[in-house]
C-alpha positions in Angstrom: -115.6 17.2 43.1 -115.3 20.4 41.2 -116.3 23.9 42.5 -118.1 26.7 40.9 -118.6 26.4 37.3 -115.9 23.9 36.7 -117.0 20.3 35.8 -115.8 17.2 37.7 -112.2 16.3 36.9 -111.3 19.8 35.5 -108.3 20.0 37.6 -107.0 16.7 36.6 -107.6 17.6 32.9 -105.5 20.7 33.2 -102.7 18.8 34.9 -102.8 16.1 32.2 -102.9 18.8 29.4 -99.9 20.6 30.9 -97.9 17.3 31.2 -98.9 16.3 27.7 -97.9 19.6 26.2 -94.4 19.6 28.0 -93.8 15.9 27.0 -94.6 16.9 23.4 -92.2 19.8 23.5 -89.4 17.8 25.0 -90.0 14.9 22.5 -89.8 17.5 19.6 -86.6 19.0 21.0 -84.9 15.8 21.7 -86.0 14.0 18.5 -83.1 12.0 17.4 -83.0 10.3 14.1 -82.1 10.7 10.6 -78.6 11.0 9.3 -75.9 12.5 11.6 -73.9 15.3 10.1 -70.3 14.9 9.5 -69.5 18.5 10.5 -70.9 20.7 13.3 -73.6 23.1 12.1 -72.3 25.9 14.3 -68.5 25.8 14.1 -68.0 23.5 11.0 -65.6 21.3 12.9 -65.7 17.5 12.1 -67.9 15.4 14.4 -66.0 12.3 15.5 -67.4 9.0 14.1 -68.0 7.7 17.7 -70.3 10.6 18.6 -72.2 10.1 15.3 -72.8 6.5 16.0 -73.7 7.0 19.7 -76.3 9.8 18.9 -78.2 9.3 15.7 -79.0 12.6 14.0 -76.4 14.6 15.9 -75.7 18.1 14.4 -73.3 19.7 16.9 -69.7 18.7 18.0 -69.2 18.0 21.8 -68.0 21.6 22.5 -70.8 23.4 20.8 -73.3 21.0 22.5 -71.8 21.7 25.9 -72.0 25.6 25.2 -75.7 25.2 24.4 -76.3 23.0 27.4 -74.8 25.6 29.7 -76.8 28.4 28.1 -80.1 26.5 28.5 -82.5 28.1 30.9 -85.3 26.2 32.5 -88.7 27.3 31.1 -91.3 27.8 33.7 -94.6 26.0 33.3 -97.8 27.5 32.3 -100.0 28.9 35.0 -103.4 28.0 33.7 -105.4 29.0 36.8 -103.8 32.4 37.3 -102.5 33.2 40.8 -103.7 36.3 42.6 -100.3 37.8 42.0 -100.5 37.5 38.3 -104.1 38.9 38.2 -102.8 42.0 40.1 -100.2 43.0 37.6 
């Protein structure tokens, strides 16, 4: 049951759209494939053969990947409905 001007199922459509967008973003970010690089793109150190075989399409050495993982910050989701707090700003 929808309220106001929203059609039936509008909330579920918003949830599904948000989930779909996030999954597409993660798939794009984590897309592995192609040929692995022999040297790291950041520090130009050789990438060990075992790492290249374990992770197809790898471009970073272990140390640079760990640095990048530590620097990663969780991205908050999109507020499609808009809370009262966001409307007051």
